[in-house]
C-alpha positions in Angstrom: -15.0 -1.2 8.1 -11.7 0.0 6.5 -9.3 -2.7 5.5 -5.9 -2.6 7.2 -2.9 -2.5 4.9 -0.2 -5.1 5.4 3.0 -3.3 6.9 6.0 -4.8 4.9 8.7 -2.5 6.3 9.9 0.8 7.5 8.5 2.7 4.4 5.1 1.5 5.2 5.4 2.8 8.9 6.7 6.2 7.8 3.8 6.4 5.2 1.1 5.7 7.9 2.8 8.3 10.3 2.8 10.9 7.7 -0.8 10.2 6.8 -2.1 10.3 10.5 -0.2 13.5 11.3 -1.4 15.4 8.1 2.1 15.8 6.6 1.2 13.8 3.5 -1.6 16.2 2.7 0.8 19.2 2.5 3.5 17.5 0.4 3.5 18.4 -3.3 2.5 15.7 -5.9 5.5 14.0 -7.3 7.6 14.4 -4.1 9.2 10.9 -4.4 7.3 9.6 -1.5 6.6 6.2 -3.2 10.1 5.7 -4.3 11.3 6.6 -0.7 8.8 4.1 0.7 10.0 1.2 -1.5 13.5 1.9 -0.8 12.9 1.9 3.0 10.9 -1.2 2.7 13.8 -3.1 1.0 16.3 -1.7 3.4 14.4 -2.5 6.6 11.8 -5.2 5.8 9.6 -6.7 8.5 9.4 -10.4 8.1 7.7 -13.0 10.3 9.7 -16.1 11.0 
Protein backbone atom coordinates (compact mmCIF):
# COMPACT_ATOMS: atom_id res chain seq x y z
CA UNK A 1 0.00 0.00 0.00
CA UNK A 2 1.30 3.45 -0.92
CA UNK A 3 1.92 5.81 1.96
CA UNK A 4 0.01 9.10 1.78
CA UNK A 5 2.03 12.31 1.98
CA UNK A 6 0.98 14.93 4.46
CA UNK A 7 -0.57 17.96 2.81
CA UNK A 8 1.09 21.00 4.39
CA UNK A 9 -0.43 23.72 2.21
CA UNK A 10 -1.63 24.88 -1.18
CA UNK A 11 1.65 23.96 -2.87
CA UNK A 12 1.16 20.30 -1.98
CA UNK A 13 -2.39 20.37 -3.37
CA UNK A 14 -1.16 21.85 -6.67
CA UNK A 15 1.55 19.17 -6.85
CA UNK A 16 -0.98 16.35 -6.36
CA UNK A 17 -3.26 17.79 -9.04
CA UNK A 18 -0.42 18.15 -11.56
CA UNK A 19 0.71 14.58 -10.87
CA UNK A 20 -2.80 13.10 -11.21
CA UNK A 21 -3.57 14.99 -14.43
CA UNK A 22 -0.20 14.18 -16.03
CA UNK A 23 0.94 17.79 -16.30
CA UNK A 24 4.00 17.09 -14.13
CA UNK A 25 5.26 14.47 -16.60
CA UNK A 26 5.43 16.95 -19.49
CA UNK A 27 7.14 19.74 -17.54
CA UNK A 28 10.88 20.11 -18.20
CA UNK A 29 13.39 19.36 -15.45
CA UNK A 30 14.31 22.43 -13.44
CA UNK A 31 10.98 24.15 -14.07
CA UNK A 32 10.97 25.62 -10.55
CA UNK A 33 8.12 23.42 -9.33
CA UNK A 34 9.75 22.72 -5.96
CA UNK A 35 10.38 26.41 -5.29
CA UNK A 36 6.82 27.27 -6.30
CA UNK A 37 5.46 24.49 -4.06
CA UNK A 38 7.40 25.73 -1.03
CA UNK A 39 6.36 29.34 -1.63
CA UNK A 40 2.68 28.39 -1.93
CA UNK A 41 2.93 26.25 1.22
CA UNK A 42 4.29 29.25 3.12
CA UNK A 43 1.66 31.63 1.73
CA UNK A 44 -1.32 29.30 2.29
CA UNK A 45 -0.49 26.76 5.00
CA UNK A 46 -3.05 24.22 6.23
CA UNK A 47 -2.93 23.98 9.99
CA UNK A 48 -5.09 21.94 12.30
CA UNK A 49 -6.23 23.75 15.40
